[in-house]
C-alpha positions in Angstrom: 94.2 103.9 70.5 93.6 100.1 70.4 93.1 99.9 74.2 90.7 102.7 74.9 87.9 100.2 75.7 90.1 97.6 77.5 92.0 99.4 80.2 93.5 97.6 83.2 91.0 97.1 86.0 90.7 100.2 88.2 92.8 102.2 85.8 90.0 104.7 85.1 88.1 104.5 88.3 91.1 105.7 90.4 91.4 108.8 88.3 88.0 110.3 88.6 85.5 108.3 86.6 84.2 104.8 86.2 84.3 102.7 83.1 80.7 102.5 81.8 79.4 104.5 84.7 76.2 105.7 83.0 75.4 102.2 81.7 76.2 100.7 85.0 73.3 102.7 86.5 71.0 101.2 83.9 71.9 97.5 83.9 69.1 96.7 81.4 70.8 98.9 78.8 74.2 97.5 79.7 72.8 94.0 79.3 71.3 94.8 75.9 74.4 96.6 74.6 76.9 94.1 76.0 78.8 96.9 77.7 81.9 96.2 79.8 81.4 97.8 83.2 83.5 98.1 86.4 82.7 98.0 90.1 84.4 97.1 93.4 84.3 93.6 94.7 83.5 93.8 98.4 83.1 90.1 99.4 84.0 86.6 98.3 81.4 84.1 99.5 82.1 80.6 100.9 81.4 79.3 97.4 84.0 81.8 96.1 81.5 83.9 94.2 82.4 87.6 94.1 79.9 90.2 95.3 80.1 93.6 93.5 78.5 96.8 94.7 76.7 98.5 91.8 76.1 102.3 91.5 72.3 101.8 91.5 72.5 100.4 95.0 72.1 96.7 94.2 74.6 93.9 94.7 75.7 91.9 91.7 77.2 88.4 91.8 80.0 87.1 89.7 79.8 83.2 90.0 83.1 81.5 90.7 83.6 80.1 87.2 82.8 83.5 85.7 85.5 85.3 87.8 88.3 84.7 85.3 88.8 83.4 81.8 90.6 80.2 80.8 94.1 81.7 81.0 94.0 81.2 84.8 95.2 77.8 85.8 92.7 75.9 87.9 95.2 75.5 90.7 95.5 79.3 91.0 91.9 80.2 90.3 90.8 80.3 93.9 93.6 82.6 94.9 93.0 84.8 91.9 89.3 85.2 92.9 90.0 85.9 96.6 92.6 88.5 95.7 90.1 90.7 93.9 88.2 91.5 97.1 88.5 95.3 97.8 89.5 95.9 94.2 87.8 97.0 91.0 86.8 94.3 88.6 85.5 94.4 85.0 82.4 92.6 84.0 79.5 92.2 81.6 75.9 91.7 82.7 74.9 88.2 81.9 71.4 87.9 83.6 69.0 90.5 85.0 65.9 88.3 85.2 66.3 87.7 89.0 66.4 90.0 92.0 70.3 89.8 92.0 72.0 90.6 88.7 74.4 88.0 87.5 77.7 89.3 86.2 80.6 87.8 84.2 84.2 88.9 84.5 85.1 86.0 82.2 83.0 87.4 79.4 84.7 90.8 79.6 88.1 89.2 79.6 87.2 87.0 76.6 86.1 90.1 74.6 89.3 92.0 75.6 91.4 89.0 74.6 89.7 88.7 71.2 89.3 92.3 70.3 92.4 93.8 71.9 95.1 91.5 73.2 95.3 89.3 70.1 95.6 92.4 67.9 98.8 93.6 69.7 102.1 93.2 68.0 105.8 93.6 69.1 106.6 97.2 69.7 103.1 98.4 70.6 103.1 100.8 73.6 100.3 100.0 76.0 98.9 100.9 79.4 99.5 98.4 82.2 98.9 98.2 86.0 101.3 96.3 88.3 99.3 93.6 90.2 102.1 91.8 92.1 105.9 91.4 92.2 108.1 88.3 92.2 111.9 88.1 92.2 111.9 87.3 88.5 109.5 90.0 87.3 106.3 92.0 87.7 102.9 90.7 86.7 100.8 93.4 85.0 97.2 93.8 84.1 97.2 94.8 80.5 93.4 95.0 80.1 90.3 93.8 81.9 92.4 91.8 84.4 94.3 89.9 81.8 97.8 89.4 83.2 101.2 89.6 81.4 104.8 89.2 82.7 107.3 92.0 82.6 110.7 90.2 83.3 113.1 91.9 85.7 115.8 92.2 83.0 113.4 94.2 80.8 112.6 96.8 83.4 115.6 99.0 82.9 119.1 99.0 81.5 120.5 99.5 85.0 120.3 96.1 86.8 118.3 95.7 89.9 118.0 92.8 92.5 114.2 92.9 92.8 111.3 94.4 90.9 110.4 96.5 93.9 113.3 98.7 93.1 111.4 99.8 90.1 107.7 99.3 90.8 105.0 99.0 93.4 101.8 97.1 93.4 98.9 99.1 91.9 101.3 101.3 89.9 100.2 102.6 86.5 102.9 102.2 84.0 103.5 102.2 80.2 105.0 99.1 78.7 106.0 97.8 75.3 104.8 94.5 73.8 107.9 92.3 73.6 106.3 89.2 72.0 102.9 88.8 70.4 100.3 86.2 71.6 101.7 82.7 72.0 99.7 79.5 71.8 98.1 80.3 75.2 97.1 83.8 74.2 99.7 85.5 76.3 102.1 88.3 75.5 105.3 89.4 77.2 106.3 92.9 78.1 109.4 95.2 78.2 109.9 98.6 79.7 113.4 99.8 79.4 112.9 101.1 75.8 110.7 103.8 77.2 113.3 105.3 79.6 115.6 106.8 77.0 118.9 106.0 75.3 122.4 106.3 76.8 122.9 109.8 75.3 119.5 111.0 76.5 120.2 110.0 80.0 123.8 111.1 80.1 122.9 114.6 78.8 121.6 115.4 82.3 125.1 115.0 83.7 128.5 116.7 83.1 132.0 116.3 84.5 132.6 118.3 87.6 129.1 117.8 89.0 128.3 116.1 92.2 125.1 114.1 92.4 123.5 111.3 94.3 122.9 107.8 93.1 122.0 104.3 94.2 124.6 101.5 94.5 123.4 98.6 92.5 126.4 96.3 92.8 129.8 96.1 94.5 132.5 94.3 92.7 136.3 93.9 93.4 137.0 96.1 90.4 134.5 98.8 91.3 131.1 100.0 92.4 128.2 100.4 90.0 126.1 103.4 90.9 122.8 104.0 89.2 122.2 107.7 88.2 119.0 107.0 86.4 117.1 103.7 85.7 118.8 103.6 82.3 122.3 104.9 83.2 124.9 103.7 85.7 128.4 104.8 86.3 131.5 103.0 87.7 133.5 104.2 90.7 136.5 102.7 92.3 136.0 100.1 95.1 135.3 101.9 98.4 135.3 100.2 101.8 132.0 100.3 103.7 129.8 100.7 100.6 127.1 98.2 100.1 124.4 97.5 97.4 121.3 99.7 97.8 123.2 102.4 99.6 122.5 105.9 98.5 125.8 107.8 97.8 127.0 111.1 96.7 129.3 110.9 93.7 131.6 113.3 91.8 131.5 112.9 88.0 135.0 112.6 86.6 134.1 112.0 83.0 131.3 111.1 80.5 132.6 109.1 77.5 130.0 108.4 74.8 132.4 106.4 72.7 132.7 103.8 75.5 129.3 104.4 77.1 131.0 105.1 80.4 130.5 107.5 83.2 133.4 107.5 85.6 132.6 108.4 89.2 134.2 109.1 92.6 132.2 108.2 95.6 132.3 111.1 98.1 130.2 109.7 100.9 127.1 107.8 101.9 124.0 110.0 101.7 120.6 109.8 103.3 118.8 106.8 101.8 116.3 107.7 99.1 113.2 105.9 97.9 114.0 104.7 94.4 112.4 106.7 91.5 109.2 104.8 90.6 107.4 107.4 88.5 108.8 107.8 85.1 109.0 110.5 82.5 108.6 108.3 79.4 110.2 109.2 76.1 107.3 107.5 74.3 103.8 107.0 75.5 101.9 105.8 72.5 102.3 104.3 69.0 104.6 101.4 68.0 108.4 101.1 68.3 110.1 99.3 65.4 113.7 99.7 66.6 115.3 101.2 69.7 119.0 101.9 69.9 120.4 102.5 73.3 124.1 102.9 72.4 125.5 106.1 70.8 126.3 106.0 67.1 130.0 106.6 67.8 130.2 103.6 70.2 131.5 100.4 68.5 129.3 98.4 70.8 125.7 98.2 69.5 122.9 97.8 72.0 119.5 97.8 70.4 116.0 96.2 70.5 114.4 95.3 67.2 110.7 94.5 67.4 109.7 91.9 64.9 
């Protein structure tokens, strides 16, 4: 896999082992080999240097201008540095001649950018970690703290009002490269193509069943109820039902030719936490084309990665 060496920060540590752990206990060897290591930043000094606790008991220092590569705008650099306190950061050892080892997160990111990010192309499935959420999308660490945007409209086929309906900060996810590196060395992401086609999602439901779903929008002509992140059905307008309500619904019909699931709202149900852990249809490799719509449906919905 292209990204074995360049996982998101904390991605490995949270799951039982530390990136470069053996080398991190021998900083001299890590310095000689140019290894990318990982440790937890426990303090940001008044000069905005990051202090990192090392497994050998020493404290390493990442100087302010070594805390992030050039992709971080100067106006946002201070916040970007402060926000790493209490979190794992990647780094390379830049100087071991003094009592306090000097570290560089920037060097680790520059290597990840050159050796990994710039090699990614549209359709590549990668690991990512959600760093923070905004109304328009989720910012994700795609390797060594390098950030990419996953727009809200690319998270799922079923529409949502805010990314928190799909993800939470710190969540590990899979994503697909939507566009390759632009002039600033950035890529964009998509996610919905990993959650299954209309037929794959609809196969879990049948007429006559009663299930629960989340109301995503209420219109004069009906209520859209999400059954899965990539499948919503339409019920007739019902008084007292609001967006984000959890409801029980009766499935009247499933119509592949029209990509429709007709529902009847039975009642409000106990509010559920939206599903945020996903059973991905694909977890590695490269997608060239993804067709959401059934073959018998005249309306074609697809993603072609070029």
